[in-house]
PyMOL Python script that loads the backbone (N, CA, C, O; Angstrom):
from pymol import cmd

cmd.read_pdbstr("""\
ATOM      1  N   MET A   1      11.683   7.593   5.934  1.00  0.00           N
ATOM      2  CA  MET A   1      10.700   7.012   6.870  1.00  0.00           C
ATOM      3  C   MET A   1       9.244   7.024   6.155  1.00  0.00           C
ATOM      4  O   MET A   1       8.299   6.454   6.700  1.00  0.00           O
ATOM      5  N   ARG A   2       9.120   7.593   5.103  1.00  0.00           N
ATOM      6  CA  ARG A   2       7.779   7.664   4.500  1.00  0.00           C
ATOM      7  C   ARG A   2       7.700   6.238   3.628  1.00  0.00           C
ATOM      8  O   ARG A   2       6.631   5.633   3.552  1.00  0.00           O
ATOM      9  N   ASP A   3       8.794   5.796   3.042  1.00  0.00           N
ATOM     10  CA  ASP A   3       8.760   4.693   2.310  1.00  0.00           C
ATOM     11  C   ASP A   3       8.247   3.497   3.075  1.00  0.00           C
ATOM     12  O   ASP A   3       7.386   2.704   2.692  1.00  0.00           O
ATOM     13  N   SER A   4       8.907   3.490   4.213  1.00  0.00           N
ATOM     14  CA  SER A   4       8.553   2.078   5.208  1.00  0.00           C
ATOM     15  C   SER A   4       7.290   2.434   5.740  1.00  0.00           C
ATOM     16  O   SER A   4       6.471   1.519   5.836  1.00  0.00           O
ATOM     17  N   THR A   5       6.977   3.501   6.085  1.00  0.00           N
ATOM     18  CA  THR A   5       5.513   3.778   6.666  1.00  0.00           C
ATOM     19  C   THR A   5       4.243   3.519   5.594  1.00  0.00           C
ATOM     20  O   THR A   5       3.092   3.209   5.900  1.00  0.00           O
ATOM     21  N   ARG A   6       4.700   3.701   4.472  1.00  0.00           N
ATOM     22  CA  ARG A   6       3.677   3.476   3.255  1.00  0.00           C
ATOM     23  C   ARG A   6       3.499   2.070   2.975  1.00  0.00           C
ATOM     24  O   ARG A   6       2.456   1.534   2.600  1.00  0.00           O
ATOM     25  N   ARG A   7       4.558   1.555   3.181  1.00  0.00           N
ATOM     26  CA  ARG A   7       4.579  -0.033   2.748  1.00  0.00           C
ATOM     27  C   ARG A   7       3.838  -0.863   3.618  1.00  0.00           C
ATOM     28  O   ARG A   7       3.169  -1.841   3.285  1.00  0.00           O
ATOM     29  N   ARG A   8       4.038  -0.308   5.007  1.00  0.00           N
ATOM     30  CA  ARG A   8       3.589  -1.018   5.956  1.00  0.00           C
ATOM     31  C   ARG A   8       1.991  -0.805   6.055  1.00  0.00           C
ATOM     32  O   ARG A   8       1.140  -1.668   6.275  1.00  0.00           O
ATOM     33  N   GLY A   9       1.792   0.756   5.802  1.00  0.00           N
ATOM     34  CA  GLY A   9       0.253   1.099   5.849  1.00  0.00           C
ATOM     35  C   GLY A   9      -0.365   0.404   5.120  1.00  0.00           C
ATOM     36  O   GLY A   9      -1.463   0.070   5.566  1.00  0.00           O
ATOM     37  N   ILE A  10      -0.016  -0.089   3.819  1.00  0.00           N
ATOM     38  CA  ILE A  10      -0.707  -0.645   2.712  1.00  0.00           C
ATOM     39  C   ILE A  10      -1.092  -1.827   3.277  1.00  0.00           C
ATOM     40  O   ILE A  10      -2.290  -2.081   3.405  1.00  0.00           O
ATOM     41  N   ARG A  11      -0.121  -2.687   3.681  1.00  0.00           N
ATOM     42  CA  ARG A  11      -0.480  -4.130   4.199  1.00  0.00           C
ATOM     43  C   ARG A  11      -1.333  -4.100   5.322  1.00  0.00           C
ATOM     44  O   ARG A  11      -2.212  -4.960   5.380  1.00  0.00           O
ATOM     45  N   ASP A  12      -1.228  -3.220   6.271  1.00  0.00           N
ATOM     46  CA  ASP A  12      -2.251  -2.956   7.235  1.00  0.00           C
ATOM     47  C   ASP A  12      -3.715  -2.680   6.529  1.00  0.00           C
ATOM     48  O   ASP A  12      -4.696  -3.343   6.864  1.00  0.00           O
ATOM     49  N   CYS A  13      -3.775  -1.775   5.646  1.00  0.00           N
ATOM     50  CA  CYS A  13      -5.064  -1.431   4.948  1.00  0.00           C
ATOM     51  C   CYS A  13      -5.746  -2.454   4.248  1.00  0.00           C
ATOM     52  O   CYS A  13      -6.947  -2.341   4.002  1.00  0.00           O
ATOM     53  N   VAL A  14      -5.115  -3.401   3.920  1.00  0.00           N
ATOM     54  CA  VAL A  14      -5.586  -4.596   3.036  1.00  0.00           C
ATOM     55  C   VAL A  14      -6.788  -5.079   3.751  1.00  0.00           C
ATOM     56  O   VAL A  14      -7.879  -5.160   3.188  1.00  0.00           O
ATOM     57  N   ALA A  15      -6.579  -5.424   5.081  1.00  0.00           N
ATOM     58  CA  ALA A  15      -7.442  -6.072   5.772  1.00  0.00           C
ATOM     59  C   ALA A  15      -8.817  -4.882   6.079  1.00  0.00           C
ATOM     60  O   ALA A  15      -9.975  -5.232   6.308  1.00  0.00           O
ATOM     61  N   ASP A  16      -8.376  -3.581   6.017  1.00  0.00           N
ATOM     62  CA  ASP A  16      -9.328  -2.407   6.357  1.00  0.00           C
ATOM     63  C   ASP A  16     -10.105  -2.226   5.036  1.00  0.00           C
ATOM     64  O   ASP A  16     -11.314  -2.456   5.012  1.00  0.00           O
ATOM     65  N   SER A  17      -9.527  -1.873   4.081  1.00  0.00           N
ATOM     66  CA  SER A  17      -9.996  -1.643   2.676  1.00  0.00           C
ATOM     67  C   SER A  17      -9.350  -2.386   1.544  1.00  0.00           C
ATOM     68  O   SER A  17      -8.352  -1.811   1.108  1.00  0.00           O
ATOM     69  N   PRO A  18      -9.619  -3.365   1.035  1.00  0.00           N
ATOM     70  CA  PRO A  18      -8.890  -4.165   0.152  1.00  0.00           C
ATOM     71  C   PRO A  18      -8.988  -3.278  -1.282  1.00  0.00           C
ATOM     72  O   PRO A  18      -8.066  -3.334  -2.096  1.00  0.00           O
ATOM     73  N   GLU A  19     -10.090  -2.524  -1.497  1.00  0.00           N
ATOM     74  CA  GLU A  19     -10.215  -1.895  -2.623  1.00  0.00           C
ATOM     75  C   GLU A  19      -9.414  -0.728  -2.654  1.00  0.00           C
ATOM     76  O   GLU A  19      -9.162  -0.350  -3.798  1.00  0.00           O
ATOM     77  N   MET A  20      -8.940  -0.046  -1.740  1.00  0.00           N
ATOM     78  CA  MET A  20      -8.188   0.989  -1.766  1.00  0.00           C
ATOM     79  C   MET A  20      -6.804   0.569  -1.921  1.00  0.00           C
ATOM     80  O   MET A  20      -5.981   1.182  -2.600  1.00  0.00           O
ATOM     81  N   VAL A  21      -6.564  -0.559  -1.230  1.00  0.00           N
ATOM     82  CA  VAL A  21      -5.192  -1.158  -1.307  1.00  0.00           C
ATOM     83  C   VAL A  21      -4.986  -1.595  -2.703  1.00  0.00           C
ATOM     84  O   VAL A  21      -3.948  -1.168  -3.211  1.00  0.00           O
ATOM     85  N   GLY A  22      -5.717  -2.331  -3.426  1.00  0.00           N
ATOM     86  CA  GLY A  22      -5.330  -2.597  -4.760  1.00  0.00           C
ATOM     87  C   GLY A  22      -4.789  -1.503  -5.585  1.00  0.00           C
ATOM     88  O   GLY A  22      -3.808  -1.638  -6.316  1.00  0.00           O
ATOM     89  N   SER A  23      -5.520  -0.320  -5.431  1.00  0.00           N
ATOM     90  CA  SER A  23      -4.984   0.924  -6.284  1.00  0.00           C
ATOM     91  C   SER A  23      -3.586   1.287  -5.843  1.00  0.00           C
ATOM     92  O   SER A  23      -2.665   1.488  -6.634  1.00  0.00           O
ATOM     93  N   GLU A  24      -3.474   1.367  -4.337  1.00  0.00           N
ATOM     94  CA  GLU A  24      -2.182   1.629  -3.910  1.00  0.00           C
ATOM     95  C   GLU A  24      -1.079   0.609  -4.009  1.00  0.00           C
ATOM     96  O   GLU A  24       0.085   1.008  -3.971  1.00  0.00           O
ATOM     97  N   ILE A  25      -1.322  -0.565  -4.122  1.00  0.00           N
ATOM     98  CA  ILE A  25      -0.349  -1.608  -4.463  1.00  0.00           C
ATOM     99  C   ILE A  25       0.348  -1.466  -5.809  1.00  0.00           C
ATOM    100  O   ILE A  25       1.567  -1.553  -5.962  1.00  0.00           O
ATOM    101  N   VAL A  26      -0.642  -1.216  -6.874  1.00  0.00           N
ATOM    102  CA  VAL A  26      -0.193  -0.870  -8.143  1.00  0.00           C
ATOM    103  C   VAL A  26       0.743   0.186  -8.301  1.00  0.00           C
ATOM    104  O   VAL A  26       1.734   0.048  -9.018  1.00  0.00           O
ATOM    105  N   VAL A  27       0.498   1.219  -7.688  1.00  0.00           N
ATOM    106  CA  VAL A  27       1.450   2.439  -7.545  1.00  0.00           C
ATOM    107  C   VAL A  27       3.012   1.998  -6.924  1.00  0.00           C
ATOM    108  O   VAL A  27       4.099   2.300  -7.416  1.00  0.00           O
ATOM    109  N   ILE A  28       2.802   1.349  -5.931  1.00  0.00           N
ATOM    110  CA  ILE A  28       4.136   0.689  -5.305  1.00  0.00           C
ATOM    111  C   ILE A  28       4.746  -0.171  -6.050  1.00  0.00           C
ATOM    112  O   ILE A  28       5.958  -0.010  -6.191  1.00  0.00           O
ATOM    113  N   GLU A  29       4.149  -1.204  -6.664  1.00  0.00           N
ATOM    114  CA  GLU A  29       4.733  -2.098  -7.830  1.00  0.00           C
ATOM    115  C   GLU A  29       5.534  -1.408  -8.878  1.00  0.00           C
ATOM    116  O   GLU A  29       6.673  -1.730  -9.216  1.00  0.00           O
ATOM    117  N   LYS A  30       4.717  -0.275  -9.432  1.00  0.00           N
ATOM    118  CA  LYS A  30       5.414   0.516 -10.437  1.00  0.00           C
ATOM    119  C   LYS A  30       6.387   1.257 -10.165  1.00  0.00           C
ATOM    120  O   LYS A  30       7.158   1.598 -11.061  1.00  0.00           O
ATOM    121  N   ARG A  31       6.573   1.699  -8.758  1.00  0.00           N
ATOM    122  CA  ARG A  31       7.520   2.567  -8.517  1.00  0.00           C
ATOM    123  C   ARG A  31       8.854   1.797  -8.256  1.00  0.00           C
ATOM    124  O   ARG A  31       9.959   2.276  -8.512  1.00  0.00           O
ATOM    125  N   ASP A  32       8.662   0.656  -7.766  1.00  0.00           N
ATOM    126  CA  ASP A  32       9.721  -0.229  -7.561  1.00  0.00           C
ATOM    127  C   ASP A  32      10.433  -0.507  -8.576  1.00  0.00           C
ATOM    128  O   ASP A  32      11.384  -1.281  -8.470  1.00  0.00           O
TER     129      ASP A  32
END
""", "prot")
cmd.dss("prot")
cmd.show_as("cartoon", "prot")
cmd.util.cbc("prot")
cmd.orient("prot")
């Protein structure tokens, strides 16, 4: 349930803070 929540949380955060999302997106792409 953490993987699904982090992926959705990042997309929702994009509209809130695109700067923090860019950093988390990189981690998710590398983890994939």
